N, C-alpha and C positions, 0 to 999 in steps of 0.2 A: 620809295619805301623806307622802312625805318633805318637800313644800313646806310642809304645814302643821306638821310637826314642827319645822321650821326655826324657824318663828313661836313655837312653844311653847318651844323653847330661848331665844330673846330674851326672851320674857315671865318665863321663870324667872330669867334673870339680872336683869332689871328689878325684880323682886321681892326681889332680894338673896339669893336662893338659889343653890346651886351644883349643877352637873350634871356627873357622876353622884352626888356626895356627898350631896346632899339629896334629889335627884330624878333617878331614872333614865327615860330616854325611848328607846323602841324605835319605829320606823316600819315603813312598809311600801312597797314598790317597788325599794328599793336603787338609786336612780338616781345619777348623778354628783353631785348636790347633797349626798350623804352626806358627801363629803370636804371640803366648803366651809365647814362650820359648825365652830365651836370650842365644845366638842370635836366630833370627828367623830361622825355620827350612826349608831348601830346601827340595822340595818334588815333586814326580811325580804326575800330575793331569790326571786322567782317563776321557776319553770322556764317560761318563756312558750311556747316551742315545744311542749312537752308539754301544756300547757293548751289551746293552740290545736288540737293534734292530737286530743285527747279531745273538744274541742267540735265540731269538724268531723264526727268519727266518730259523735256523738250525733245531730247534725243528719240525716246521710246515713242512720242507722238509722230515724229518724223518717219519713223519705221513703220508704224500702223497706218499711216494715212499718205496721200499723196502729196508731195512737196508743194508749198505755196510760196509764191513770191513776196508775199507779205512778211515783214520783219516781226519777230516775236519779241514782245516787250514784257519784262518781268521786273518787278521792283523787290528787292531783298533788303530789308532793314538793316541799319548799321549803327554803331554806337562810337560817339567821339569820347575818348578817354583823356580828359584834360590833365595835364601835369605842368611842370614848370616852365616849359618851352613857349608856353603861350598863356596869356592871362586876360581876364576880362576887365574892362575899365568902364567907365560911364558911358563912352561911345560905342562900345563893342570890343572887338578883339584888339589887342595892341601887339 
């Protein structure tokens, strides 16, 4: 998550490495912490409203129907918020 990634950025700096030139870092949650690091932390932003909606729908379906042994697979789109901790180069992420 973002809090853990902040520690990784600090560890990278203490090791004498540069972010993103030497190590690219991308996190998960896209919290307000992402703008507090130097460089800013790239992070995956979840669509929490849609995620909760799908979870509640699955739970209600379980209550209305007899349980199945088949796993339920749902896809919830998310967005990558690119900030300074990762960068694109000609070969992709660096």
